[in-house]
N, C-alpha and C positions, 0 to 999 in steps of 0.2 A: 495240330496245335490248338490249345484251348483259347476260345474267344474271350477277350478281356472286356467286361461290361463297363459302362460309364461309371465314373467315380461316385456320383450321387446314388446310383443303384447299389453299389458296394456298401456305401455308408448306411443306406436304409436296411440292408440285410444284416449288417453287423449291429446296428442300433436296436433292431428288434430282439436281439439276444443279450447284448451287453448293457443296455440301458433299461431302467424301470419305466414302463409305460411310455417309452420314447422321450422321457425327460432328460434334456441335455445336462442338467446339473446333478443327476443322481444315477449312479450305475449299480449293477448287481454286485460289483466288487468295489471296495473302498479304493479310491484313487482313480477310478475310471469314470470319465465324464464325456460330454459331447466332443470336446477338443481332442481327446485321445482317440475316440472312434474315427473322427475326421482324419487324423494323422495316419491311422492304420489303413483306412480306405485308400488314401493317397499313396501310401507306400506300396500297397498291393497293385494299384492301378499302374504305377510306374515300373515296378519290377516284373510284372506278369504273374500268371497263375499256374506256372509249371509245377510247383511244389508248394501249395498253399500252407499246409500244416507246418512244413519246415520253415517257411518264411515268417509266419506270425506266432509260431509256438513259443520260442524263447521270449518274444516281446510280451505275450500275455502271461507267461510264467513269472515274469518279473513283477507283475501286479498281484500274484497269488492265485491265478486261475488254475483249476485242476485239469486233468487230461480230458474228462468228459466235456467240460465247457469248451476247451480248445477244439475238440473233435466236432462239437455242434457248430461252432463258428466256421470251421473248414467246410463242413457239409453245406452250410448256408451259402458260403461264397461260391462253391462249385455249382450249386443249384442255380444261383444267380447267373453264373457264366453259361450254363447249359441253356437257360431260358433266353439269354441274349443270342446264343448261337442259333437257336431255333428260329428266332425272329429274322436273323440275317439270311437263313437258308430259305425262308418262305418268300423273300423278295424277288422280283423279276430281274433277270440278268439282261441288261440292255447294253448293246455294243454300238458305239457311234462309228459310222462308216462315212468317209468323205465329209466329215464335219457335220453330218446330219444325224439326228436321233430317230429317223423314220424307219429304221430297221431294228428288229428284235431278234436276239439269238436264243433259240430254244435250247432245252437241256441236251438234245442229241447233236447240237452243233450246227443244225441247219439254220440258215438265215431266212427270216420271213419278213415280208413287207407289212408294216403297220398300216392301219387305216389312217386316212388323212391325205393332205396334199403333199406330193413329192416334188421337190425342186430339182429340175433336170439341169439347172445351171450351177448347182452347188460346187461342182468341180472347178468352175472358173474362179472361185474365191480361194482355192488352195494356194498355199505359199510353200516355196521351197525352204529347205533348212537354212540356206544362206540368207534368204529374204527375212526369215523369222529372226535370225541373229542380228541382222541390220536393224530391224524394228526394235528389238530389245535394247540395242546399243543407243539408238536415237532417243528412246524414252527413259534411259537410265536404269533399265531393269537388270542389266547383266551384272552390275555390282551392288545390287540391292538398294539403289538410291531411292526408288519409289517406296520400298518397304520402310526405309529409314524416315522418309518424309512423312509417311502415314503415322509412324510411331511418334514423331515429334508433334504432329498435328493433334494426335489423340492423347498427348501427355497429361492433359487435365482430367481425362477420364479416370474413374476409379480402377486401380489395379491392385487393390487390397484384397487379400484372400478372405474367404468367408470366416475362417478361424480368427483372423485379426479383427474383422468387423465385430464378431461376437465379443472378443476381448475388449474392444473399444467401447461397446455398448455397456458392458459390465462396469468398466472403469467410470464411464459417464454417470451411470446410475449410482454408483458408490459415492462419487463426488457430489451429486445432487443431494443425497441423503446426508452426507457430512455437512454440506452447506445449510440444509434445513435444520439440522440439530444445532449447529453453531448459532444460527439466528434465533432459534427458540430459547437457547440458553441466555443470549443477550437480552431478549425480551423479558424473560423471567427475572433476570438480574435487575433490570430497570424497574419492573413492576414491584419487585421486593423493596426497592429503594425509593419508591414514589412517596412523596410527602415528607421525606427526610431532607436534611441539608444536602445541597448539591455538591458534595465533596466526598471522596473516598473515606470510608471509616478508618480512623486511626486506632491501632492496637495500643492500649494503655501499657506503657513500659513497666518493667520489673526493676525498680531501682536497687533492689537487694542483690542482683546478679552483677558479675563483673567487678572491676575495680574503678568504675566511673571514669574510665579513659574516654577521651573525646574523639580520638581517631578510630576509624574502623578499618580492620585488616582481616580478611577472611581468605584462606587458601583452599585450593582443590574444589572449586565451585563448578558444578555441572548443572545444566538446565535443559529440560526436554519438554516437548509438547505432549498432550494426552495421547496422541497417536504414535508416540515413540520417536518422533523426529528430534534429533539432537541439535540444540541451538548453541550451547556453550559447553566446551569440553576442557575440564581441568583449568578453569579460569581463576583469576585472583581479583578480589575486590579491595581496593586501596583508596580510602577517602580520608583526607586530612582535614582537621578542624579548620573552619572558616575559609576553605578553598571552594571554588565554584567550578564545577566540571561540566563540560559540554559532551554529551554522549552522541556520537555520530556513527552512521552506517546506513547501508541501503535499506529501503523499505522491505519489511518482511524478514529482516535478519534476526529479530527477537528483542529489540530495544524495549518496547512496551512490556513484553512478557517478563523481562529481567526486572524492570521497575516494580511490577506487580508482586513478583516473588520476594523482593527485598522488603516491600511495605508490609506484606503478610507474614514476615519472618519465616518464609518457607525455605530460605537458604540455610543450610546446616551451619552451625557455629556462628550464626549472626548474633552479635551482642544485643541483648534484650533490654538494656537499660537506656536505650536511645528512643526519643520520640521521633518516629518516622512517618512521613505522609507522602502519598502519591496522588497527584491531581491528574485525572484522566483527560484524554483528548476530547471525548464527546460524552455528554450527559443528557439523557432524554427524559429524566424524571420530571413530573409536572410541577413539583414544588408545592409547599403548603400555603396556608393563609396567614402565617406569621410574617412579620415585617422583614424586609431585607436585612436591616441592621440586626435584628434579633436572631435571624437565621445564621448570620456570620458569627455572632457571639456564642450561640448554642453549639456551634460546630466543634468547639474545644471541649471534648468529652471529659478530659482530665480535670479541667477547671470546674466544669459543672459538678463532677463527682465530689471534688474537694469542698465546694460550696455547700452541697447537700450534707456532707459529713460535718462541716462547721456548724450548721444549724442543729444537727442532732446532738453534737457534743455540748453546745451552749445550752440547749434545752435541758440536758441531763445535769450540767454543772450548776445552772441557775434556777433549777426547779421549774422549768416549763416556760421561762421567758423567751420571747422571740428574739432572734438574732438581729443585730443592727448592722446596716451596711456602711455606716460612717466610720472612717478610719480612726479618727481621734477617739470616738466612744468605744470602739472595739479594743483599742490599745489600753484605754482606761479600765475596761472590764477585765482584760487579761491581767493587768497589774493587780486588780482587786482579787481576782481568783488565785493568783500566786500567793498573795498575802494570806488568803483564806487557807491555802494548802499548807503554809507554814504553821498556822494555828492548829490545823488537824494533825500535823506531824507531832507537835508538842503534846497534844492530847491523846495521841495514839489512835487517830480516827481511821476511816475507811480508806484502804489503799487504792480502790478503784477510782476515787476522786483524783488522786495524783496521776494515775495512768491516763485518765481522760484529759487532764490538764496538759500532760506531756504530749499527748497525741495532737491536742489542739494547737500547741505551740509549733509542732511539725507541719500541721496543715497551713497555719499562717505563714510560715517560712516558705513553703512551696508556692502558695498563692502569690507571695511577694515576688518570687522568682518569675512566675508566669505573668506578672504585671496585671493582676486582677483589678487593682484600684483604677488603672487607666484604660480598662478594657473598652468601654464605650467610645472614648476619644480615639483610641487606636483604630477601632473598627470603622469609625466614621472617616478618619483620615485615609484609610486604604480604599474605601468605597469611593470617596471623592476623587482620589487619584485615578481610579478606573472609570471615571466619567459618570458616576451616579450623582444625580442632583439630590438635594435634601428631600424633596417630595418622593423621589424614587426610593430613597433609603427607608422612609417611613411607610411605603406602600407594601402590599403583599407580594411574595415571591411568585405566586401563581399567576400574576398578571404579566410576568416577564416572558420575553421570547427565549428561544433556545440559546442564542448568543449571549444574552444578558444573564441567563442562569449560569452559563459557563464563567462569566465574570464573578458571579456570587461565589462559585466554587473556588476560583483563584483568590478572591478576597478572604474567604474563610481559611484557606491554607496559609496565606501571609499573616493573618491574625493569630492563628495557632502558634506560628513561629517554631516549627519542629526543629530538632537537632539535625535531621537530614530531610531536606525539602526536595522532592522530585517533581519537576514540572514537565509534562508531556505536551509538546506543542502549545505553549501558553499564549502565543500571539495570534493563534488562528482566528479568534473571535474578537480581537481588539482592533480599534482604529489606531492610526499613527500616533495620535496624542497620548493614548493609553499605553502604547508600546514604549514611547520615550519615557513616560513616568515610571513604568515598571523597570526599565533598564536602570534608572537612577536609584530606585528603591532597592533593587537586588544588589547593587554595587556596595551598599552599606549593610547588607544582611549579616547578622552576627554568628550564623552557624554555617553548616555545609549545604551546598546546593548541587543537584544534578539536573541538567536541562537537556531535553531532546527538542530540537527546533530545526526547521528548514531555513530560518532567517539568518543568513550569514552575518549581517551587521549586528543583529541582536547577540549572537554568540560572541562576536568580537568585543562588544561592549561589556558583556556580563562575565564571561568565563576567564578564569585564570589558568585552567588546565583543560585538556581535551582527551577523551577516551574514544579510541576507534574500536568498534565492534565489527569484526570481519573474520571470516574463515574460522568461526567457532572460538575465537580468541579475543581478549581485551588487551589493547596496547595503549599505554599511557604516554602522553606528550605534555611537556610544559608549554604554556602559552595559549593564546586565543586560537580561533579557527584558522585565520590566515597564516599564523605561525606554524600550526599543525600541517597545513597544506605544503608550505615550503619545506619543512623538516621531512615530511613523508616523501616528497618528490626527491629531495637530496639523498635520502636513504635508498630509494629505488635506483637512482643513478649510480651510487656507490656500489650497490650490490651487482648491478649490471657490469660495472667496470671490473669488479673482482671476478665475476664469472667469465667475462671475456678474456681476462688475463690467464685464467686457468685453461680455457679452451686453446688460447694461442700457445701456451707453454706445452700443453699436451700434444698439440698438432706438430710442434717442432720436434719433440722427442719421438713421436711415431714416425715422422719422416726419416729420422736417423735409423730407427729400428728397421723399417722396411727397406731402406737402402743397403744396409750392411748385414741383413739377417743371414745371408749365405756366406759371409766372409768369415773364414776360420780365424784370421788374424785379429778380428775385432769382436770375437764371440763374447769375451768378458764384458766389453763395453756395452754390447747389445743387451746382454743379460742384466747388467746394472740398470740400463734405461728401462727395461721391462719392469723391474721391481719398483723403480721410481714411479712409473705410470700407474702401477697397481696401487701404490700407496697414495698417490694423488687422487685416484678414483674413489678410494675409501674416505678421503677427507674433502671430497669435491663440494664446492658451494652449491646451494640449491638454485636451480635455474629460475630466473626472474621472468615472469610474464606480466606484461602491462596491458590492461584492458583498453581497447580502442574507445575513445570518447564518442558517445552517440550524438549525432547531430541530425537535424531535419531542416527543411526549408519550406517557406511559404511562397507560392508562385507570385511574382510581381505582376501587378495589374496593368492593363493598358491605360494610356493617358486619358484623362477626362477634362472637359472644359470647366472653367470656374463659373459659378461657385460650386464647390463640392458640397459643403454644408455651411449654411449661414443662419445664425440665430440673431434676430433683430428685435430689440425692445420687448423681450418676452417676460411676461408676468405669469406666475403659476402658484396655485395653492389647491390642496385636495378639497378643502371646504372653505369657500370664500365667506361663508356665513358661520358665525360661532354657533355650535349646536346647542350649547347650554342656554345662552341668552337670546339667540335668534337674531342678534345684531350683526351687521356686516363687519368683517375684520378691517382694521386699519391697514394702510399700505405697509406699515412697518412690521406687521404680523405675518405677511405672506412669506412662503418658503423661498421663492425666487422673485426678485424685484428688478425689473428693467435690465435684463441680462442681454449683453451683446457679445457674441461668441462666434468664432469661425474656425473651420477645419479644412486644410488642404491636403494634398497627397504627400507633402513634405512635412506635415505637422507631427511633432513628437511631444504630446501634452501629458503631464502628470497632474491629476486632480487631487488636491489636498483639502483637509478639513475634518472636523470631528464627526462622529456618528450622529445622524439626525440633522445635519446641516443642509442636506439636499443634493449630495453627490449622486446617489442612485437615481433620484428624480431627474437630474440633469441628463444622465445617460439615457433614461427612458424617453425623455423628450426628443433627444437626438435620433433615437431609433424608431420614432413615430409610435411608441407604445402609449404615450400620453399626448394630449393636445393642450397647448398653452391657453390660458384664459384670455390673455392679451398678447399682441405681438405676432410675429410670424417666424416660421422655420422653413428655409428653402433647401432642397436637396436636388442634386443632379438626377435626372430621370434614369440614367443608366447605373446609378450608384449601387454597389453591393457592400453591405456592412457585415462583417464577421464579429460575432459576440462570443467571448470566452470568459467563463466565470469559474469560481471555486466549485460550483455544482455542475459543471459541464459534463462530467462523467456520469452524473445521476440521470441524465436524460435517456440513457440507453436501457433497453429491456434486457435484464441480466439473464433471462431464460434463452435469449437468442445469441447467435454468434456475432463476432465483430463484422463479418461480411454481411450478414442479414440486417444488422442494425444500420450499416452504412447504406445498403440498398433501400431500406425504408426511408432514410433521410433524403436520399437523392434518387428519386424514381427514374426509371428508364436507363439506368446504368448497367453495363454488362458485369456479371459476377467475376469474370476473369480479370477484367480491367480493375475492379475494386480490390481483388486479392493482390494484384501487382502493386497497387497504390499503397495498401496497408503494409506491404513488405518493406517499403521505404521507411516505415516507422517501427521496424523490427517486430511486426506482428505477422509471423510467417508460419508456414506448415499448419499443424493442427491448432496452433494458437488462434488462427484466423477463423477456424470452423467450429471450435468448441464453444459452449455457452460462456458468456462473459463473466458469469459468476465464478468461473474457475480461473479467471485471470487475476493477477496481482493488482494492487492499487496503481503501481507504476505503469503496468500494461494498459489498464483502463484509461489512464491519462494520455497515453500515446494514441489510443483510438480517438480520444477527444481532440488531440492535436491534428490527427489526420482529417477529421471532419471539418475543422477550421480551415486547413490548407486546401481541401477539396472545393470549398466555396469560391476560391480565388477572389478574396474581397479587395475592395479599394481602400477601405478604412476598417481597422480592427479596434474594437472596444473591449477592454479587459477590466473585469471587476474582481479584485482579489484573486488573480490567476494562480498565485504560487501556493495557496493553501492546499495541503494534502499532497504536494509534490516533494520528491526527494531532491537532493542537491544536484544530481546528474540531470534530472529532467528540467530543473530551473535553469541550469547553465545552458542546456540545449534550447530552451525557450528564449533565453536572453539573446543567444547568437542568431536564432531564426528571426527575431524581431529586429535586431540591429541590421540584418541583411535585407529586410523587407523594404521595398520601395513604394510603400503606400502610407496612408495616414494612420496615426496611432493615438488612442486615448486610454489612459491607464488610471485606475483607482486601486491603490495598494498600500498596505502598511509595511511592505518589504522594502527597506531603504536601499538595499543592494540592487534590487530590480529597478526601482525608480531612477537611481543615479546612473545606471548603465543603459537605460532605454529612453529616457525622457530628456528633451532639450529645453523645455520650458515648463514652469510650474504655475498652475492656477489654483487659487484658494477660494473655497466655497464656505460662506459663513455669514450669518446675520442678513440673509436675503440677497447677498451680492456674490458675483463671480468675478474676481479680480486677478489679473496677472501679477505674480510675485516677482519683484525685480531682483531679489538676491538669489544666492545659490541655496542648495538644500541645507548645508550646515548652518547658515544664518537663520533659515526657517526653523530648524531644530532648536537652536538657542532661544529664539523668541517663544516657541511653543512651551519649552520647559519653564521659562519665567512666567508665562501666562498661566500654566497649569498649577504652579506652586501658589500663586496668588489666589486662584480659584479654589484650591483645596483649603487654604486657610479661611477664606470667606465661608465656604460650605460648612466647615466644622463649627464656626461661630454661629451660623444660622441654625444648625441642628441643635446646638446647645441651648439657644434661646427658645426654640420650639419645645424642647423637653422640660425646660424650667418653667 
């Protein structure tokens, strides 16, 4: 019988013939690579080498190998087997006698004593067969219990084949390259837009196309990524004039990609006579040196083009005179030019004058529709509503942070007032006051809106309709987000009832068929029931599957003695001395003034106030990241504070896996324990071990949740925690916080999150931190009134500055 060599030796022998220079990725024949060679070696190792050419001949012929190559491979395999047989034949033949290896059996069968000590008592340790059976039974070896125990104990060890490991490495490398290409494209896009207005470029519409209908209706819409992944299959776009749509769906389903395609007119049969604008989630362009107000006004490319054309036409018609911006004088000039046109017509003058005059009339008509006369006032009103002070409006955009540049982008979009305005997470960089103003502004918007947002309350206030993007389809619902949830749930329940009724009726018929199948007297009835079941199966309703709601929990802390956190008469300012004048600031100018504040394990505190009021400063003081200028902050010595922010997922090294990141955060933890803990947050299997750059945004957030829970904090401080989370993750976070039996401090613009997690409200503003005695709706009403007054004052102030 031919000796079968090890699988690795077989693979080496075959690789020397079938692969070029031993390269796993390139074979001598197209289609053959390292994986194919490994498979062939494994097949030969398992089946034996009795007839090598017959075993692998058909396999290699399928890849186009000729007879000479097959013969060469067979000879190599047999030579490998012969070498293995020779090695085995040269080994010593040792026979164990009486449990000892001190005897060697020679080739002639004679037993010779080996050198070394011979134990004469070895026979005393011999066991009878009955004793050996008893021992095996006692240790659980007769039914392979020990083997099963070892297998369970070693379950964490790698049992992946070398072929699967190579495949995983290739997939990982491909994912890394794809990630790097995507990031390079984003950086190039941002660099190309640097210095421009921080808003997506609007494609100037073609008003000569279409019939100027205001509604948008496009059928048979399909959408794919560059790698071929299908996002939308045979969808339908239906947008009615002056309706406000909320586009909802899980992270990664393709909402932003769809909005980009619509804005760029990449959707086939999309009407091109509409002004369409998409405001992105994130903009990293540095901004230019122009003022914020001018940046907003310059964002309307159509208005700018019309104004340039107006200047050119007036210069031609008036013989080089400069165009005037005064409305009354422009109207007077237009009347004068029309009178001049009549005189030219009577005298048989140049027809180009009339053509220019007609075009100028069209330009003025379009500028009037765009509200060009009130452009500066409108831009200032919008910026003031988004919390821009007069000094910020006149300052350069390059001096603004990323969050404020996003507000400039949003203000520019509202100023342009397109026919279809698409907002992608517009509330991410707004404080609560700006969110409330934006809600009020959009409710009176004169055109169509599509909003993608994770803020449930914002969607309820703004949207008249809801579009669900799921399973490559768009489904339209009347009503706000809460109405959509109720309607969707009811539709699922109805579908489940219909499917259950079908199942019950079918089971009843099948019971009759099985019972009387052998009865000749009821053969016709049985046959009739069979046909009815077949017809029912053809018209059967689609089975309804309801996804389980994901939930997680934060471990409850052990009790702590009071005080947990106590802030007593705290004063703080980053610069107690004015940098410009060198004089000391007055007490009224300090960020926080004589703050008295306390936190217990049963505290549920929501911190409210505009941006810049000192909310984040207060949180940093509580977490001991800042030291007060006056007063004291007391903390329990055993206190653990958990901190969760909108950027919590950014603290991870995306080149490392979730397990590796968690082990770096919590040193001394066992890897198996950490994998088990991550599994509670649905980071399981390969998701826990592959680089985090390959995880979705929702999965990264779940890793951030797990890091918060692993700290077992006594008090949790959350700063805008819902940004970048989908609805499912927000709901899970709300439930986890509600079940948590520790202290909670929240800064958030998400009204739904605040009202569902916070029991008391504290307002930061004008240096004070004061508990608000009303409920959230009362605070909301007061804020809207205060914002309206501030906007009016800001517009007046800016007008006086310009004049």
